[in-house]
Backbone as JSON, one array per atom type, in Angstrom:
{
  "sequence": "QVQLVESGGGLVQPGGSLRLSCAASVTIFSFNSMGWYRQAPGKQRELLARMTSGGSTNYASSVRGRFTISRDIAKSTLYLQMNSLKPEDTAVYYCNGEKAIEPPSWGQGTQVTVSS",
  "N": [[34.0, 7.26, -11.32], [30.67, 6.44, -10.36], [29.53, 6.65, -7.04], [27.7, 5.31, -4.34], [26.51, 5.62, -1.07], [25.1, 4.09, 1.6], [23.45, 4.78, 4.72], [22.3, 4.85, 8.15], [21.02, 2.6, 9.07], [20.25, 0.08, 11.6], [19.47, -1.3, 14.85], [16.15, -1.75, 15.78], [13.04, -1.63, 17.56], [9.98, -3.53, 17.04], [7.42, -1.68, 15.42], [8.77, 0.67, 15.5], [10.75, 3.35, 13.98], [12.93, 4.23, 11.26], [15.24, 6.2, 9.37], [16.74, 5.91, 6.34], [19.64, 6.85, 4.51], [21.08, 7.7, 1.36], [23.88, 8.65, -0.02], [25.03, 10.22, -2.88], [27.71, 10.43, -5.25], [27.4, 11.98, -7.42], [25.15, 14.29, -9.06], [21.7, 13.66, -8.42], [20.18, 13.83, -10.66], [21.72, 12.68, -12.6], [20.93, 10.1, -12.89], [18.43, 8.04, -14.41], [16.56, 6.91, -12.77], [16.25, 6.21, -9.24], [16.46, 3.86, -6.57], [15.32, 1.92, -3.71], [16.24, -1.14, -2.27], [15.98, -4.37, -0.69], [17.43, -7.22, 0.95], [16.62, -10.06, 2.55], [17.5, -12.68, 4.89], [17.7, -15.8, 3.25], [16.01, -15.02, 1.22], [15.15, -13.53, -1.99], [16.52, -10.55, -3.52], [14.62, -7.65, -3.05], [12.68, -5.2, -4.58], [11.81, -2.14, -3.22], [11.05, 0.6, -3.43], [10.96, 3.13, -5.94], [12.18, 6.08, -7.54], [11.83, 8.36, -10.13], [13.87, 10.58, -12.16], [12.25, 12.72, -12.61], [10.66, 12.75, -10.39], [8.49, 11.06, -9.91], [7.03, 8.26, -8.18], [7.11, 4.8, -7.11], [5.91, 2.05, -5.21], [6.5, -1.03, -3.49], [3.97, -3.4, -2.66], [4.26, -4.46, -0.12], [5.37, -2.49, 1.46], [4.05, -0.15, 1.03], [2.48, 2.73, 2.23], [3.8, 2.58, 4.63], [6.52, 3.05, 4.19], [8.47, 5.72, 2.81], [9.86, 7.2, 0.01], [12.22, 9.72, -0.73], [14.01, 12.74, -1.67], [16.89, 14.9, -1.56], [17.9, 17.23, -3.53], [19.94, 19.18, -3.55], [21.75, 18.13, -1.72], [22.45, 15.8, -2.93], [21.27, 13.37, -2.14], [19.4, 10.48, -1.41], [16.54, 9.32, 0.32], [14.99, 6.99, 2.6], [12.27, 6.78, 4.44], [11.19, 4.86, 7.05], [8.51, 3.54, 8.66], [6.49, 2.09, 11.29], [7.78, -0.41, 11.64], [8.38, -3.89, 11.11], [9.24, -7.23, 12.26], [9.72, -8.79, 9.96], [10.78, -6.95, 8.24], [13.46, -6.98, 8.6], [16.6, -6.91, 7.16], [19.28, -6.47, 4.75], [19.65, -3.31, 3.46], [19.71, -1.64, 0.37], [20.64, 1.0, -1.86], [20.19, 2.08, -5.25], [21.18, 3.38, -8.47], [20.09, 4.06, -11.72], [20.97, 4.29, -15.13], [20.43, 5.01, -18.63], [22.06, 3.49, -20.34], [24.49, 2.63, -19.08], [25.72, 0.17, -16.65], [23.87, -0.47, -13.6], [24.41, 1.44, -10.59], [25.4, 0.57, -7.3], [25.07, 0.77, -3.75], [26.86, -0.07, -0.7], [25.25, -1.22, 1.17], [23.17, -1.29, 4.12], [22.54, -2.53, 7.33], [19.42, -3.41, 8.64], [17.74, -4.23, 11.48], [14.95, -5.55, 12.98], [13.66, -6.15, 15.97], [12.44, -7.4, 19.06]],
  "CA": [[32.95, 6.27, -11.15], [29.6, 6.83, -9.46], [29.53, 5.95, -5.76], [26.54, 5.47, -3.48], [26.83, 5.19, 0.29], [23.94, 4.04, 2.48], [23.66, 4.91, 6.15], [21.09, 5.01, 8.93], [20.5, 1.34, 9.56], [20.51, -0.24, 12.98], [18.53, -2.15, 15.57], [14.96, -1.03, 16.18], [11.96, -2.49, 18.02], [8.78, -3.51, 16.2], [6.64, -0.46, 15.54], [9.65, 1.82, 15.47], [11.03, 4.01, 12.71], [14.29, 4.55, 10.86], [15.4, 6.88, 8.1], [17.96, 5.55, 5.65], [20.15, 7.84, 3.57], [21.95, 7.23, 0.3], [24.61, 9.8, -0.53], [25.58, 9.97, -4.2], [28.86, 11.24, -5.63], [26.97, 12.79, -8.55], [23.78, 14.77, -8.9], [20.65, 12.65, -8.6], [19.69, 13.95, -12.03], [22.53, 11.85, -13.48], [20.24, 8.83, -13.02], [17.05, 8.04, -14.86], [15.79, 6.61, -11.58], [16.95, 5.65, -8.11], [15.57, 3.02, -5.81], [15.72, 1.21, -2.51], [16.03, -2.57, -2.29], [16.44, -5.08, 0.49], [17.59, -8.65, 0.85], [16.51, -10.71, 3.84], [18.08, -14.03, 4.88], [16.93, -16.82, 2.57], [15.09, -14.45, 0.24], [15.72, -12.78, -3.1], [16.52, -9.11, -3.39], [13.29, -7.13, -3.26], [12.54, -3.77, -4.85], [10.88, -1.51, -2.28], [10.56, 1.89, -3.91], [11.77, 3.79, -6.95], [11.85, 7.46, -7.88], [12.43, 8.81, -11.37], [14.48, 11.9, -12.1], [11.16, 13.67, -12.59], [10.03, 12.76, -9.08], [7.42, 10.1, -9.73], [7.42, 7.18, -7.29], [6.39, 3.54, -7.06], [6.2, 1.3, -4.0], [6.06, -2.4, -3.37], [2.79, -3.52, -1.81], [4.64, -4.82, 1.23], [5.8, -1.33, 2.22], [3.22, 1.0, 0.71], [1.81, 3.26, 3.4], [4.72, 2.57, 5.76], [7.81, 3.59, 3.76], [8.4, 6.86, 1.9], [11.11, 7.56, -0.66], [12.32, 11.14, -0.99], [15.36, 13.15, -2.06], [17.36, 16.26, -1.38], [18.71, 17.43, -4.72], [21.12, 19.96, -3.2], [22.67, 17.27, -0.99], [22.64, 14.59, -3.73], [20.96, 12.3, -1.21], [18.12, 9.8, -1.47], [16.13, 8.88, 1.65], [13.88, 6.07, 2.78], [11.68, 6.85, 5.77], [10.54, 3.59, 7.35], [7.69, 3.61, 9.86], [5.75, 0.88, 11.66], [8.64, -1.51, 11.23], [8.02, -5.24, 11.52], [10.39, -8.15, 12.22], [9.96, -9.23, 8.6], [11.53, -5.91, 7.54], [14.87, -7.2, 8.84], [17.29, -7.18, 5.9], [20.26, -5.48, 4.33], [18.99, -2.37, 2.56], [20.6, -1.08, -0.63], [20.11, 1.93, -2.84], [20.85, 2.02, -6.54], [20.85, 4.38, -9.47], [20.1, 3.48, -13.05], [21.04, 5.14, -16.31], [19.86, 4.37, -19.8], [22.99, 2.57, -20.99], [25.49, 2.09, -18.16], [25.23, -0.74, -15.61], [23.4, 0.25, -12.42], [25.31, 1.66, -9.47], [24.88, 0.06, -6.03], [25.77, 1.06, -2.52], [27.39, -1.22, 0.03], [24.19, -1.76, 2.0], [23.12, -1.0, 5.54], [21.74, -3.54, 8.0], [18.27, -3.03, 9.46], [17.26, -5.36, 12.27], [13.75, -5.21, 13.74], [13.55, -7.21, 16.95], [12.12, -7.03, 20.43]],
  "C": [[31.93, 6.78, -10.13], [29.69, 6.0, -8.19], [28.3, 6.32, -4.96], [26.86, 4.9, -2.12], [25.58, 5.27, 1.14], [24.36, 4.22, 3.93], [22.3, 4.99, 6.84], [20.47, 3.73, 9.45], [20.84, 1.12, 11.02], [19.47, -1.18, 13.54], [17.36, -1.32, 16.07], [13.89, -2.03, 16.62], [10.79, -2.46, 17.06], [7.93, -2.28, 16.48], [7.47, 0.8, 15.47], [9.89, 2.34, 14.07], [12.52, 4.2, 12.51], [14.24, 5.35, 9.58], [16.76, 6.52, 7.52], [18.34, 6.66, 4.68], [21.06, 7.17, 2.56], [22.61, 8.44, -0.33], [25.28, 9.43, -1.85], [26.73, 10.92, -4.49], [28.58, 12.13, -6.83], [25.57, 13.31, -8.28], [22.79, 13.64, -9.16], [20.11, 12.68, -10.02], [20.55, 13.19, -13.04], [21.86, 10.5, -13.76], [18.86, 9.01, -13.61], [16.1, 7.76, -13.69], [16.71, 6.11, -10.48], [15.95, 4.85, -7.28], [16.18, 2.45, -4.55], [15.32, -0.25, -2.63], [16.42, -3.15, -0.94], [16.58, -6.56, 0.19], [17.61, -9.24, 2.25], [17.12, -12.1, 3.75], [17.15, -15.03, 4.2], [15.97, -16.31, 1.52], [15.84, -13.73, -0.87], [15.68, -11.29, -2.8], [15.17, -8.57, -3.82], [13.34, -5.63, -3.52], [11.47, -3.19, -3.93], [10.24, -0.25, -2.84], [11.51, 2.44, -4.95], [11.26, 5.21, -7.17], [12.57, 7.84, -9.16], [13.06, 10.18, -11.19], [13.43, 12.99, -12.05], [10.38, 13.7, -11.29], [8.87, 11.81, -8.89], [7.92, 8.9, -8.93], [6.55, 5.95, -7.47], [6.84, 2.78, -5.83], [5.75, -0.14, -4.13], [4.87, -2.46, -2.41], [3.15, -3.76, -0.35], [5.02, -3.62, 2.09], [4.96, -0.09, 1.97], [2.43, 1.44, 1.94], [2.68, 3.3, 4.63], [6.05, 3.24, 5.43], [7.58, 4.74, 2.78], [9.77, 7.16, 1.33], [11.09, 9.06, -0.95], [13.75, 11.48, -1.34], [15.61, 14.58, -1.69], [18.33, 16.51, -2.52], [20.01, 18.16, -4.37], [22.18, 19.12, -2.5], [23.0, 15.98, -1.74], [22.37, 13.34, -2.88], [19.54, 11.79, -1.4], [17.8, 9.27, -0.08], [15.04, 7.81, 1.57], [13.43, 6.17, 4.23], [10.87, 5.59, 6.0], [9.82, 3.71, 8.68], [6.99, 2.28, 10.09], [6.52, -0.38, 11.27], [8.22, -2.83, 11.88], [9.25, -6.13, 11.5], [10.72, -8.61, 10.81], [10.64, -8.17, 7.73], [13.04, -6.07, 7.73], [15.57, -7.64, 7.55], [18.47, -6.22, 5.77], [19.6, -4.61, 3.27], [20.03, -1.7, 1.66], [19.9, 0.0, -1.43], [20.84, 1.7, -4.16], [20.41, 3.17, -7.42], [21.03, 3.77, -10.84], [20.16, 4.56, -14.12], [20.58, 4.34, -17.51], [20.76, 3.27, -20.36], [23.94, 1.88, -20.02], [24.88, 1.09, -17.18], [24.79, 0.05, -14.38], [24.5, 0.39, -11.37], [24.63, 1.19, -8.19], [25.71, 0.54, -4.87], [26.21, -0.21, -1.84], [26.36, -1.89, 0.92], [24.3, -1.33, 3.44], [22.14, -1.96, 6.2], [20.63, -2.9, 8.82], [17.77, -4.28, 10.17], [16.1, -4.9, 13.14], [13.48, -6.38, 14.69], [13.21, -6.65, 18.31], [13.03, -7.73, 21.42]]
}
C-alpha cells in the first residue's frame, strides 16, 4: 500500500516561514498528481497546491505568491515552502497523491500554528 508521511509543521510567528515535507513510499511518478491541502478549525478541507507528474502546478488564490510546491524525485518527497505566514494559515496540513483509478492516498497530517 502507498504511504505518505508529512513532517515539518510547528509553531511559527506571523510573517515567518516553514517548509513541509511529504515522503512517499513509492516514486512520485506513480501518481498522476500530488497536492497539499489544509483543514482549519470550523472550515472545510482546502486545496492549496497541486503538481502533476509532468511538473505543472496550480495554486489556490489564498496562497499564490506565498507558498511554493516542489519535489525531489530521487527522494520521493513533495515539499511545500510557506512564506509570509498569517494566523489564518493555522491548520492541519495534508499531502495526497492521486491515480487514475485507485482511491487517493493521504498522509496523517502535520499541524501548523501561526501565532504571536
